Structure formats: structure tokens, C-alpha cells
N, CA and C atoms as a LAMMPS dump frame, in Angstrom:
ITEM: TIMESTEP
0
ITEM: NUMBER OF ATOMS
273
ITEM: BOX BOUNDS ff ff ff
-5.0000000000000000e+02 5.0000000000000000e+02
-5.0000000000000000e+02 5.0000000000000000e+02
-5.0000000000000000e+02 5.0000000000000000e+02
ITEM: ATOMS id mol type element x y z
1 1 1 N 426.607 -147.167 78.804
2 1 2 C 427.276 -147.749 79.997
3 1 3 C 428.115 -146.693 80.661
4 2 1 N 428.727 -145.765 79.935
5 2 2 C 429.559 -144.764 80.527
6 2 3 C 428.72 -143.809 81.378
7 3 1 N 427.537 -143.47 80.987
8 3 2 C 426.639 -142.651 81.823
9 3 3 C 426.336 -143.306 83.123
10 4 1 N 426.042 -144.584 83.098
11 4 2 C 425.757 -145.33 84.349
12 4 3 C 426.964 -145.396 85.231
13 5 1 N 428.163 -145.604 84.678
14 5 2 C 429.378 -145.638 85.483
15 5 3 C 429.61 -144.309 86.14
16 6 1 N 429.478 -143.272 85.368
17 6 2 C 429.687 -141.89 85.945
18 6 3 C 428.67 -141.596 87.046
19 7 1 N 427.395 -142.016 86.838
20 7 2 C 426.369 -141.818 87.801
21 7 3 C 426.733 -142.565 89.131
22 8 1 N 427.162 -143.817 89.006
23 8 2 C 427.535 -144.58 90.155
24 8 3 C 428.734 -143.965 90.883
25 9 1 N 429.746 -143.494 90.146
26 9 2 C 430.867 -142.821 90.759
27 9 3 C 430.404 -141.586 91.523
28 10 1 N 429.531 -140.817 90.943
29 10 2 C 429.017 -139.589 91.615
30 10 3 C 428.251 -139.986 92.868
31 11 1 N 427.483 -141.052 92.842
32 11 2 C 426.739 -141.497 94.033
33 11 3 C 427.712 -141.931 95.125
34 12 1 N 428.787 -142.663 94.749
35 12 2 C 429.761 -143.105 95.756
36 12 3 C 430.439 -141.899 96.389
37 13 1 N 430.732 -140.891 95.567
38 13 2 C 431.333 -139.639 96.112
39 13 3 C 430.366 -138.976 97.064
40 14 1 N 429.116 -138.933 96.726
41 14 2 C 428.079 -138.28 97.582
42 14 3 C 427.923 -139.032 98.911
43 15 1 N 427.936 -140.363 98.858
44 15 2 C 427.898 -141.148 100.076
45 15 3 C 429.136 -140.902 100.922
46 16 1 N 430.268 -140.823 100.239
47 16 2 C 431.529 -140.538 100.972
48 16 3 C 431.51 -139.186 101.66
49 17 1 N 430.926 -138.204 100.993
50 17 2 C 430.833 -136.87 101.595
51 17 3 C 429.966 -136.924 102.836
52 18 1 N 428.842 -137.612 102.752
53 18 2 C 427.95 -137.783 103.885
54 18 3 C 428.637 -138.507 105.029
55 19 1 N 429.413 -139.564 104.719
56 19 2 C 430.157 -140.288 105.733
57 19 3 C 431.136 -139.372 106.433
58 20 1 N 431.823 -138.536 105.632
59 20 2 C 432.815 -137.6 106.224
60 20 3 C 432.128 -136.632 107.133
61 21 1 N 430.986 -136.103 106.756
62 21 2 C 430.287 -135.161 107.602
63 21 3 C 429.778 -135.787 108.907
64 22 1 N 429.319 -137.054 108.803
65 22 2 C 428.823 -137.742 110.007
66 22 3 C 429.945 -138.143 110.914
67 23 1 N 431.115 -138.384 110.428
68 23 2 C 432.262 -138.862 111.19
69 23 3 C 433.427 -137.926 111.203
70 24 1 N 433.092 -136.615 111.256
71 24 2 C 434.126 -135.6 111.129
72 24 3 C 435.209 -135.667 112.165
73 25 1 N 434.813 -135.933 113.393
74 25 2 C 435.773 -135.979 114.51
75 25 3 C 436.79 -137.111 114.341
76 26 1 N 436.297 -138.319 113.951
77 26 2 C 437.176 -139.47 113.777
78 26 3 C 438.112 -139.295 112.542
79 27 1 N 437.614 -138.614 111.532
80 27 2 C 438.396 -138.471 110.322
81 27 3 C 439.311 -137.241 110.365
82 28 1 N 439.212 -136.4 111.336
83 28 2 C 440.047 -135.184 111.38
84 28 3 C 441.533 -135.508 111.37
85 29 1 N 441.956 -136.493 112.138
86 29 2 C 443.378 -136.875 112.209
87 29 3 C 443.844 -137.403 110.85
88 30 1 N 443.034 -138.25 110.216
89 30 2 C 443.468 -138.798 108.927
90 30 3 C 443.546 -137.692 107.855
91 31 1 N 442.623 -136.75 107.929
92 31 2 C 442.599 -135.655 106.964
93 31 3 C 443.73 -134.7 107.136
94 32 1 N 444.193 -134.536 108.385
95 32 2 C 445.323 -133.59 108.622
96 32 3 C 446.669 -134.115 108.216
97 33 1 N 446.726 -135.381 107.796
98 33 2 C 448.022 -135.926 107.38
99 33 3 C 448.524 -135.274 106.096
100 34 1 N 447.67 -134.638 105.37
101 34 2 C 448.06 -133.951 104.187
102 34 3 C 447.771 -134.757 102.91
103 35 1 N 447.931 -134.088 101.78
104 35 2 C 447.587 -134.703 100.519
105 35 3 C 448.636 -135.672 100.019
106 36 1 N 449.877 -135.446 100.263
107 36 2 C 450.948 -136.307 99.777
108 36 3 C 450.971 -137.581 100.675
109 37 1 N 450.073 -138.472 100.439
110 37 2 C 450.015 -139.656 101.261
111 37 3 C 451.116 -140.615 100.857
112 38 1 N 451.295 -141.627 101.666
113 38 2 C 452.38 -142.579 101.483
114 38 3 C 452.288 -143.277 100.119
115 39 1 N 451.05 -143.563 99.647
116 39 2 C 450.943 -144.31 98.403
117 39 3 C 451.369 -143.523 97.196
118 40 1 N 451.467 -142.17 97.307
119 40 2 C 451.856 -141.317 96.156
120 40 3 C 453.352 -141.247 95.985
121 41 1 N 454.109 -141.801 96.929
122 41 2 C 455.579 -141.724 96.875
123 41 3 C 456.037 -140.258 96.751
124 42 1 N 455.579 -139.484 97.712
125 42 2 C 455.901 -138.024 97.754
126 42 3 C 455.372 -137.249 96.547
127 43 1 N 454.231 -137.663 96.042
128 43 2 C 453.608 -136.952 94.926
129 43 3 C 453.983 -137.433 93.553
130 44 1 N 454.923 -138.374 93.467
131 44 2 C 455.414 -138.843 92.176
132 44 3 C 454.398 -139.653 91.405
133 45 1 N 453.461 -140.262 92.108
134 45 2 C 452.471 -141.161 91.51
135 45 3 C 451.077 -140.57 91.476
136 46 1 N 450.878 -139.312 91.755
137 46 2 C 449.578 -138.73 91.876
138 46 3 C 448.949 -138.479 90.509
139 47 1 N 449.663 -138.468 89.417
140 47 2 C 449.113 -138.208 88.122
141 47 3 C 449.011 -139.461 87.265
142 48 1 N 448.934 -140.619 87.849
143 48 2 C 448.783 -141.857 87.107
144 48 3 C 447.43 -141.899 86.426
145 49 1 N 447.344 -142.527 85.241
146 49 2 C 446.015 -142.661 84.623
147 49 3 C 445.103 -143.57 85.439
148 50 1 N 443.839 -143.205 85.536
149 50 2 C 442.861 -143.968 86.301
150 50 3 C 441.919 -144.73 85.339
151 51 1 N 441.469 -145.897 85.82
152 51 2 C 440.518 -146.611 84.928
153 51 3 C 439.152 -145.898 84.937
154 52 1 N 438.395 -146.137 83.906
155 52 2 C 437.062 -145.57 83.798
156 52 3 C 436.178 -146.139 84.862
157 53 1 N 435.313 -145.457 85.513
158 53 2 C 434.841 -144.078 85.34
159 53 3 C 435.551 -143.091 86.27
160 54 1 N 436.655 -143.43 86.873
161 54 2 C 437.335 -142.577 87.845
162 54 3 C 437.875 -141.329 87.15
163 55 1 N 437.461 -140.185 87.639
164 55 2 C 437.998 -138.91 87.16
165 55 3 C 439.133 -138.469 88.05
166 56 1 N 439.11 -138.935 89.287
167 56 2 C 440.148 -138.619 90.267
168 56 3 C 440.056 -139.71 91.385
169 57 1 N 440.95 -139.697 92.292
170 57 2 C 440.874 -140.648 93.425
171 57 3 C 439.644 -140.351 94.23
172 58 1 N 438.904 -141.371 94.584
173 58 2 C 437.694 -141.124 95.376
174 58 3 C 438.062 -140.456 96.719
175 59 1 N 437.13 -139.685 97.24
176 59 2 C 437.347 -138.97 98.49
177 59 3 C 437.532 -139.956 99.624
178 60 1 N 438.084 -139.49 100.735
179 60 2 C 438.44 -140.292 101.875
180 60 3 C 437.201 -141.072 102.437
181 61 1 N 436.09 -140.39 102.609
182 61 2 C 434.863 -141.049 103.122
183 61 3 C 434.433 -142.162 102.256
184 62 1 N 434.515 -142.001 100.926
185 62 2 C 434.079 -143.063 99.993
186 62 3 C 434.991 -144.28 100.116
187 63 1 N 436.288 -144.02 100.226
188 63 2 C 437.259 -145.116 100.315
189 63 3 C 437.084 -145.862 101.616
190 64 1 N 436.824 -145.187 102.719
191 64 2 C 436.658 -145.838 103.997
192 64 3 C 435.372 -146.659 104.035
193 65 1 N 434.316 -146.087 103.529
194 65 2 C 433.018 -146.877 103.569
195 65 3 C 433.069 -148.056 102.65
196 66 1 N 433.752 -147.935 101.521
197 66 2 C 433.851 -149.1 100.619
198 66 3 C 434.701 -150.177 101.237
199 67 1 N 435.792 -149.802 101.94
200 67 2 C 436.643 -150.796 102.642
201 67 3 C 435.8 -151.531 103.688
202 68 1 N 435.015 -150.776 104.449
203 68 2 C 434.204 -151.374 105.478
204 68 3 C 433.236 -152.399 104.942
205 69 1 N 432.498 -152.046 103.865
206 69 2 C 431.496 -152.919 103.335
207 69 3 C 432.027 -154.056 102.508
208 70 1 N 433.16 -153.791 101.8
209 70 2 C 433.755 -154.905 101.019
210 70 3 C 434.249 -155.964 101.952
211 71 1 N 434.826 -155.604 103.091
212 71 2 C 435.268 -156.648 104.052
213 71 3 C 434.109 -157.445 104.604
214 72 1 N 432.95 -156.787 104.705
215 72 2 C 431.762 -157.449 105.267
216 72 3 C 431.09 -158.392 104.262
217 73 1 N 430.945 -157.912 103.035
218 73 2 C 430.155 -158.67 102.067
219 73 3 C 430.888 -159.527 101.046
220 74 1 N 432.123 -159.173 100.747
221 74 2 C 432.882 -159.886 99.702
222 74 3 C 433.097 -161.361 100.019
223 75 1 N 433.477 -161.745 101.271
224 75 2 C 433.603 -163.147 101.584
225 75 3 C 432.286 -163.914 101.398
226 76 1 N 431.217 -163.332 101.771
227 76 2 C 429.908 -164.031 101.616
228 76 3 C 429.541 -164.2 100.14
229 77 1 N 429.819 -163.187 99.347
230 77 2 C 429.543 -163.301 97.927
231 77 3 C 430.393 -164.388 97.29
232 78 1 N 431.693 -164.421 97.65
233 78 2 C 432.612 -165.429 97.103
234 78 3 C 432.199 -166.829 97.513
235 79 1 N 431.747 -166.973 98.78
236 79 2 C 431.253 -168.297 99.198
237 79 3 C 430.053 -168.772 98.405
238 80 1 N 429.176 -167.848 98.105
239 80 2 C 427.973 -168.213 97.32
240 80 3 C 428.315 -168.595 95.885
241 81 1 N 429.298 -167.876 95.336
242 81 2 C 429.693 -168.17 93.952
243 81 3 C 430.36 -169.541 93.862
244 82 1 N 431.077 -169.954 94.922
245 82 2 C 431.749 -171.232 94.918
246 82 3 C 430.876 -172.376 95.406
247 83 1 N 429.649 -172.097 95.805
248 83 2 C 428.752 -173.164 96.321
249 83 3 C 428.424 -174.194 95.239
250 84 1 N 428.279 -175.456 95.664
251 84 2 C 428.065 -176.541 94.686
252 84 3 C 426.61 -176.631 94.275
253 85 1 N 425.68 -175.958 94.962
254 85 2 C 424.263 -175.945 94.551
255 85 3 C 424.018 -174.9 93.515
256 86 1 N 423.475 -175.325 92.384
257 86 2 C 423.301 -174.397 91.254
258 86 3 C 422.401 -173.216 91.577
259 87 1 N 421.339 -173.451 92.33
260 87 2 C 420.394 -172.376 92.662
261 87 3 C 421.024 -171.21 93.485
262 88 1 N 421.872 -171.614 94.413
263 88 2 C 422.555 -170.612 95.243
264 88 3 C 423.577 -169.831 94.37
265 89 1 N 424.288 -170.521 93.515
266 89 2 C 425.244 -169.851 92.625
267 89 3 C 424.544 -168.865 91.705
268 90 1 N 423.354 -169.312 91.186
269 90 2 C 422.634 -168.493 90.234
270 90 3 C 422.145 -167.198 90.96
271 91 1 N 421.645 -167.279 92.178
272 91 2 C 421.13 -166.102 92.912
273 91 3 C 422.303 -165.208 93.289
């Protein structure tokens, strides 16, 4: 299972890199804000332990693309899980 998790993490990172290359102009401003982002509390939280399979925080492109697709698909998935018809819930 760990090999599969690591493989998926590497694929997400690769997709994020491609997203960053394709949208370089739009991401330039976000990237220039620097490494010490607001969530790190001026760097105090950057060394927190991460859950498996994360080796580090995913790159910016990976985080943005996951946000975009989670917003799109997660409500639909949740609606299907809550559906009263067994066949729909099963699929």
C-alpha cells in the first residue's frame, strides 16, 4: 500500500508541475509571495509532521488543481453516497 501511496503522490506532484508550467503567468504573483506563507505562522509551523504518504507539502500547482477539482466533484460524490437508491450508492 505504501508503494501505491508514494506513486500517487509523485503523480500528483507531476500534474502540479505541468499545471504550473501551463499557467506560469497567472501563478507568478502567488509564487513571488515567498515561502513563509501565512499558514506557517512566520515559519514556526513548517516542520510539522505530515501524514503518509506526504514527504513534504505538495507544490503550488498540485494544491491549486486539487482545490479546483475537489470543489467540482466532491458535492456530486457526497450526493450519490447519500442517495436512497441502493444501486446509485453502490456505484
